[in-house]
C-alpha positions in Angstrom: 100.5 221.1 102.4 97.0 220.9 101.0 94.6 222.4 103.4 91.8 220.4 102.0 93.3 217.2 103.4 93.3 218.6 106.9 89.7 219.8 106.6 88.6 216.2 106.0 89.3 215.7 109.7 87.3 218.6 111.0 84.6 216.3 112.3 87.1 213.7 113.7 85.7 212.3 117.0 87.7 213.2 120.1 89.2 210.2 121.9 87.7 209.1 125.2 90.1 209.2 128.1 88.2 206.8 130.4 90.5 204.0 131.6 90.3 200.5 130.3 88.4 198.1 132.6 89.0 194.6 133.9 86.2 193.4 131.7 88.2 194.7 128.6 91.2 192.7 129.8 89.3 189.6 130.6 87.6 189.5 127.2 91.0 189.6 125.6 92.4 187.0 127.8 89.5 184.8 126.9 90.6 184.6 123.3 94.1 183.3 124.0 92.9 179.8 123.1 91.5 180.9 119.8 94.8 182.6 118.9 96.7 179.4 119.7 94.3 177.4 117.6 94.7 179.7 114.6 98.5 179.3 114.9 98.1 175.5 114.9 95.7 175.5 112.0 97.8 177.8 109.8 101.3 176.4 110.6 102.6 179.3 112.7 105.2 178.4 115.4 105.2 181.8 117.2 103.1 185.0 117.6 103.4 188.2 119.6 100.2 190.2 120.2 99.6 193.5 122.0 96.6 195.8 122.6 96.5 199.4 123.7 93.1 200.8 124.9 92.4 204.3 126.1 96.2 204.9 126.0 97.0 201.9 128.2 98.6 198.7 127.1 96.1 196.3 128.5 97.0 193.0 126.8 100.1 191.1 125.8 100.1 187.5 124.5 103.3 185.8 123.4 102.8 182.3 122.2 105.0 179.6 120.8 108.6 179.6 119.6 110.8 182.1 117.8 113.1 179.2 117.1 111.4 175.8 117.2 114.6 173.8 116.9 116.3 175.6 119.8 113.0 175.8 121.8 113.4 179.6 122.1 110.1 181.1 123.2 108.6 184.3 121.9 108.6 187.4 124.1 107.7 191.1 123.6 111.3 191.9 122.4 111.4 189.1 119.9 112.1 190.6 116.5 110.0 189.7 113.4 109.9 190.9 109.8 107.1 193.4 109.5 106.9 193.7 105.7 104.7 196.5 104.5 104.2 197.9 108.0 107.5 199.6 107.0 105.3 201.8 104.8 104.0 203.8 107.7 107.5 204.8 108.7 108.4 205.8 105.2 105.2 207.9 104.9 106.0 209.5 108.2 109.5 210.1 106.9 108.2 212.0 103.9 105.9 213.9 106.2 108.9 215.1 108.0 110.5 216.3 104.8 107.3 218.0 103.7 107.2 219.8 107.1 110.8 220.9 106.5 109.9 222.3 103.1 112.1 219.9 101.1 109.0 219.0 99.0 105.2 218.9 99.2 102.7 216.2 98.7 102.0 217.4 95.1 105.7 217.4 94.1 105.9 215.4 90.8 108.3 212.5 90.4 109.4 212.8 86.8 111.0 209.4 86.6 107.8 207.8 85.3 105.3 210.4 84.2 105.4 214.1 84.7 102.1 214.2 86.5 102.8 211.5 89.1 103.2 213.1 92.5 104.3 211.9 96.0 100.6 211.5 96.9 100.0 209.2 93.8 103.0 207.1 94.8 102.1 206.7 98.5 98.4 206.1 97.9 98.7 203.4 95.2 96.8 205.4 92.6 99.4 205.4 89.8 97.5 202.8 87.7 100.8 200.9 87.1 101.1 197.1 87.2 103.4 196.8 90.2 102.2 193.5 91.6 102.2 191.8 88.2 105.8 192.8 87.6 107.1 191.5 90.9 108.4 188.4 89.0 111.2 190.6 87.7 112.6 191.1 91.1 111.4 188.3 93.3 110.8 184.6 92.6 111.2 183.0 96.0 113.7 182.0 98.6 114.0 185.6 99.7 116.3 186.5 96.9 116.2 190.0 95.3 116.9 189.3 91.6 117.7 192.9 90.4 120.1 195.4 91.9 118.7 198.6 93.4 120.2 200.9 90.8 117.9 199.5 88.1 114.8 200.7 90.0 113.9 203.8 88.0 114.6 202.3 84.5 112.5 199.3 85.5 109.5 201.4 86.6 109.5 203.1 83.2 108.7 199.8 81.6 105.6 199.0 83.7 102.3 198.6 81.9 99.3 200.7 82.8 96.5 198.7 84.3 94.0 201.5 85.0 93.6 205.2 84.2 95.9 207.4 86.3 94.3 208.3 89.6 91.1 206.5 88.9 91.6 203.3 90.9 93.5 201.9 93.9 96.0 199.3 92.6 98.5 198.2 95.2 101.9 199.4 93.8 104.7 198.2 96.1 107.3 199.8 93.8 105.9 203.2 94.8 107.4 203.0 98.2 110.7 201.9 96.6 110.6 205.2 94.8 109.6 207.0 98.0 112.7 205.6 99.8 114.9 206.8 97.0 113.4 210.3 97.2 114.0 210.3 101.0 117.7 209.4 100.4 118.1 212.0 97.7 116.7 214.8 99.7 118.1 213.9 103.1 121.6 212.9 101.8 121.3 209.9 104.2 120.6 206.2 103.7 117.0 205.3 104.4 118.0 203.4 107.5 120.0 206.4 108.9 117.2 208.8 108.1 114.4 206.8 109.8 116.7 206.1 112.7 117.4 209.8 113.3 113.8 210.7 112.7 112.0 208.0 114.7 113.9 205.0 116.0 116.3 206.9 118.2 113.8 209.6 119.5 111.3 206.8 120.4 113.9 204.4 121.7 112.9 201.7 119.1 115.9 199.6 119.8 114.6 196.5 117.9 113.6 198.2 114.7 116.1 197.9 112.0 116.8 197.1 108.3 119.8 195.0 109.6 118.4 192.0 111.5 121.6 190.1 111.3 123.2 192.7 113.5 120.9 191.8 116.5 122.1 189.9 119.5 121.8 186.1 119.2 118.4 184.8 120.1 116.6 188.1 119.5 115.4 187.3 116.0 112.5 185.0 115.2 113.4 182.4 112.6 111.3 182.3 109.4 108.9 179.4 108.8 106.3 178.4 106.2 103.0 176.7 107.0 102.3 173.4 105.2 99.0 171.9 104.1 99.0 169.4 107.1 99.4 172.2 109.6 103.1 171.6 110.2 105.7 174.4 109.6 108.8 174.3 107.6 112.0 176.1 108.7 113.0 178.3 105.7 116.7 178.2 104.9 116.9 181.9 104.1 115.7 185.0 105.8 114.8 187.9 103.5 117.1 190.9 104.1 116.0 194.0 102.1 118.8 196.5 103.0 120.1 198.2 99.9 117.6 196.4 97.7 114.5 197.5 95.7 112.1 196.8 98.5 113.9 198.2 101.5 111.4 201.1 101.8 108.5 199.0 100.8 108.9 196.1 103.3 112.4 195.8 104.7 112.0 196.6 108.4 112.2 194.1 111.3 110.7 195.1 114.7 109.3 193.8 118.0 106.0 194.0 119.7 107.3 196.5 122.2 108.6 198.8 119.5 105.5 198.5 117.3 103.2 199.3 120.4 105.4 202.4 121.0 105.0 203.3 117.3 101.2 202.9 117.5 100.9 205.1 120.6 103.1 207.7 118.9 100.7 207.7 115.9 97.6 207.9 118.1 99.1 210.8 120.0 99.9 212.7 116.8 96.4 212.1 115.5 94.8 213.5 118.7 97.2 216.5 118.8 95.0 219.6 118.2 98.0 221.9 118.3 100.9 220.4 116.5 104.3 221.8 117.6 107.9 221.8 116.3 108.7 219.1 118.9 106.2 216.5 117.5 108.0 213.4 116.2 105.4 212.6 113.5 104.6 215.5 111.2 101.8 216.0 108.7 99.8 213.2 110.3 96.4 214.5 109.1 97.6 214.2 105.5 99.1 210.8 106.2 95.9 209.3 107.5 93.5 211.1 105.2 91.6 209.3 102.4 93.4 209.8 99.1 91.8 207.0 97.0 88.7 204.8 97.5 89.3 201.0 97.6 87.0 198.6 95.9 84.0 200.9 95.3 81.0 200.8 95.5 80.9 200.8 99.2 78.3 202.1 101.7 80.9 202.8 104.3 84.4 204.2 103.9 87.1 202.0 102.5 90.1 204.0 101.3 93.9 204.4 101.4 96.0 207.2 102.9 99.8 207.1 103.0 100.9 203.7 104.4 97.5 203.2 106.1 94.1 201.8 105.0 91.0 203.5 106.4 87.9 201.4 106.9 84.6 201.9 108.8 83.5 198.8 110.6 81.3 196.9 110.0 83.0 195.9 106.8 85.5 193.6 105.0 89.1 194.0 106.2 92.4 192.3 105.4 92.5 193.8 101.9 96.3 193.7 101.5 97.1 190.6 103.4 97.5 186.9 102.5 93.8 186.3 102.7 92.7 189.2 100.4 92.1 187.1 97.3 90.3 184.2 98.9 86.8 185.6 98.5 85.3 188.4 96.2 85.0 191.5 98.4 81.2 191.1 98.4 81.5 187.7 99.9 84.3 188.5 102.3 83.7 187.9 106.1 82.4 191.1 107.7 84.1 192.3 110.9 81.9 194.4 113.2 78.2 195.2 113.8 76.0 198.1 112.7 75.2 199.1 116.3 79.0 199.6 117.0 80.5 201.6 114.1 84.3 201.9 114.5 86.9 203.8 112.4 89.9 201.6 111.9 93.3 202.6 110.3 95.3 199.5 109.6 98.0 197.9 107.5 99.2 194.4 106.9 102.7 193.1 106.2 104.3 190.1 104.7 107.8 189.0 103.9 109.3 185.5 103.5 108.6 183.8 106.8 106.5 186.5 108.5 103.0 187.9 108.5 102.1 191.1 110.5 99.3 193.5 111.3 98.8 196.9 112.9 95.6 198.8 113.5 94.8 202.2 115.1 91.4 203.2 116.5 91.6 206.9 117.1 88.1 207.3 118.7 89.2 205.2 121.7 93.0 205.7 121.6 93.4 202.0 120.9 95.8 199.9 118.8 96.4 196.3 117.9 99.7 194.7 116.9 100.1 191.1 115.7 103.5 189.7 114.6 104.0 186.1 113.4 107.0 184.1 112.2 105.4 182.1 109.4 103.9 182.6 106.0 101.0 180.3 107.0 98.7 178.4 104.7 96.5 181.4 105.2 97.4 184.7 106.9 97.2 183.9 110.6 98.1 187.5 111.6 95.0 188.7 109.8 92.7 186.1 111.6 94.3 186.8 115.0 93.8 190.6 114.6 90.1 190.0 113.9 89.7 187.9 116.9 91.3 190.6 119.1 89.3 193.4 117.6 86.1 191.4 117.9 86.8 190.9 121.6 88.1 194.4 122.3 85.0 196.2 121.0 82.5 193.5 121.9 81.6 193.0 118.2 79.0 190.3 118.3 79.2 189.7 114.5 78.9 185.9 114.7 82.2 185.3 113.0 84.2 182.2 114.1 87.7 183.0 113.0 89.2 179.6 113.8 86.7 178.1 111.4 87.3 180.8 108.9 91.1 180.1 109.1 90.3 176.4 108.3 88.1 177.4 105.5 90.7 179.8 104.1 93.3 177.0 104.3 91.0 174.6 102.4 90.4 177.3 99.7 94.2 177.9 99.3 95.0 174.2 99.0 92.1 173.7 96.5 93.5 176.5 94.4 96.7 174.6 94.0 94.8 171.4 93.3 92.9 173.2 90.5 96.2 174.4 89.2 97.4 170.8 88.9 94.1 169.8 87.3 94.4 172.5 84.7 98.0 171.4 83.8 96.8 167.8 83.5 93.9 168.8 81.4 96.1 170.8 79.1 98.2 167.8 78.4 95.3 165.4 78.0 93.5 167.8 75.5 96.6 168.6 73.5 96.5 167.7 69.9 100.2 168.3 69.4 101.7 166.1 72.1 105.1 165.7 70.5 107.7 168.4 70.6 108.2 170.0 67.2 112.0 170.1 67.8 114.5 168.6 70.2 114.6 169.9 73.8 118.2 171.2 73.3 117.0 173.7 70.7 115.2 175.6 73.4 118.2 176.1 75.6 119.9 179.4 76.0 119.7 182.7 77.9 116.6 184.7 77.3 116.4 188.4 78.2 113.5 190.9 78.4 113.3 193.9 76.1 115.3 196.2 78.5 117.9 193.4 79.1 117.5 193.8 82.8 116.1 190.4 83.5 117.2 187.0 82.2 116.1 183.4 82.3 118.4 180.5 81.5 116.8 177.5 79.9 119.0 174.4 80.4 118.7 170.7 80.0 117.5 169.0 83.1 120.6 167.4 84.8 118.8 164.1 85.5 115.7 163.7 83.4 116.0 163.6 79.6 112.3 164.5 78.9 112.4 168.0 80.5 114.3 171.2 80.9 115.1 173.5 83.8 114.8 177.3 84.1 116.9 179.6 86.2 115.8 183.1 87.0 118.8 185.5 86.5 121.0 182.4 86.0 121.0 181.7 89.7 121.5 178.1 90.7 119.2 178.5 93.8 116.5 180.0 91.5 116.2 176.8 89.4 112.8 175.2 88.7 111.9 172.1 86.7 110.3 172.9 83.3 108.1 170.2 81.8 106.6 169.9 78.4 102.8 170.6 78.4 101.6 170.9 74.8 103.2 171.9 71.5 105.8 174.5 72.4 104.3 175.3 75.8 106.0 174.2 79.0 105.1 174.5 82.6 106.9 174.7 86.0 103.9 174.4 88.4 104.4 173.7 92.1 102.2 172.2 94.7 101.3 174.3 97.7 103.9 172.7 100.0 106.6 172.8 97.3 105.9 176.5 96.8 106.0 177.3 100.5 109.3 175.3 101.0 110.8 177.6 98.4 109.8 180.7 100.3 107.1 181.7 97.9 103.8 183.4 98.6 100.6 181.7 97.6 100.0 181.9 93.9 98.0 179.3 92.1 97.3 181.3 88.9 98.2 178.8 86.3 99.4 181.3 83.6 102.2 182.2 86.0 103.8 178.8 85.4 103.5 178.6 81.6 106.3 179.3 79.1 105.5 179.4 75.4 108.4 179.2 72.9 108.2 180.8 69.5 110.0 180.0 66.2 111.8 183.4 66.3 113.6 182.1 69.5 111.5 184.2 71.8 109.7 182.9 74.9 106.5 184.3 76.4 106.5 183.8 80.2 102.9 183.3 81.5 102.1 182.3 77.8 100.7 185.8 77.2 100.6 187.4 73.8 102.2 190.6 75.0 105.2 191.8 73.1 106.3 193.8 76.1 106.6 190.6 78.2 108.4 188.6 75.5 112.0 187.5 76.2 114.5 186.8 73.4 117.4 184.5 73.2 120.7 186.3 73.3 122.3 184.3 70.5 119.5 185.2 68.0 
């Protein structure tokens, strides 16, 4: 273990032990209406919220339905997908292995580059293009498009976005690698390892990679928020067990379990004399700053292992569904200068669920928000800010119901701009007619490593367009329309996208396909030979 990481916490402020007051509880109760309004605005049928303050759980708010059609109401044992909140458990799992001398934080993982260490993987400082290559494994409807055993060969193909260790670039695949490392060293499945290390000792009976094994009625159904504020019941629930992203975002859990986890983390942070009996090991390394996020910044904004660190006042929500709505310099500021607060937090998303957890070590406080919808914007993010604002009496002037509405408008407008760009591309095209018949484009196209394929087929009903199928899967079929010359597009409206279980993405290049004379196709219409796909029969 690197002693320098522990020294970073030498000036860590000791937590106060004074009890929470009735005023604290009343302030939180007073925001129930705002929480309900945010759910209505974003298209969220159910939410479960809990707050710990000075080591006491002082607030619980369960609102709405876990299953709208059956009128099943949310309670504190309702189980939600928690997405990337899984990363905190995986980081703690590696902390346990470090403590037991199986490896150290500087152990290299030679599968990509010799210098890349466990710290690099967990803190998202590899410089690799993980988010951009998500299309290779996930295209909607909750389906994983590649088997788990292709993980390491796939990672070797990722492009470099930034210099190694120079910049924070969210690399979800890193935690996939971390999960594989845990399984290799422990000789257990990831689920069994985390269960033995944390779930069983802490009695986390609702935390699992196997949600389908829960008792009937326990699991919140997944929904998607539509542009009119309604919600759509998604036909599939994403199950990550034994897939690429099990370690990155595969856990399901309940409010009660996540509150217990937050208290466990707070206790470990405050423990001045760690012992062999501690459940969470190496916590100071886990929550230390390992890479700055979005510099320059007057106040701290950095990433540890499975936790972001930020000093309020400042922008938050940097890895949730609202992260790209504003440039960071224009993002809403949570907090006030007269009440500086250190916050450790993370956000999670999976098809049908947004989630949030935050720790406030100085006051032994935590906030947990779980929702069962990928809303028009990220409701779990807005709700967490309402709660934090009330808990710490942060009179920052932010109206998060209004901001949720503004965020929704921005999201919808992004899709409208996408449509406008596609229309403009057609209208400005000087080569409107196809150079060859549609049938000549059909076939199976594969990437350079032959791990990922796209079938191009004739549309079954419309003679002027094609269809594409990711990995040849019938339920991954999208309509492919001619745009200009040899470029086609498969753009979706916001609501079409959400009903297919997709995250918000209105970047128009995502939906372009450009065919070349050598029987290759460039997804995203990019001139990048590494991204080109070639037809198998040529």
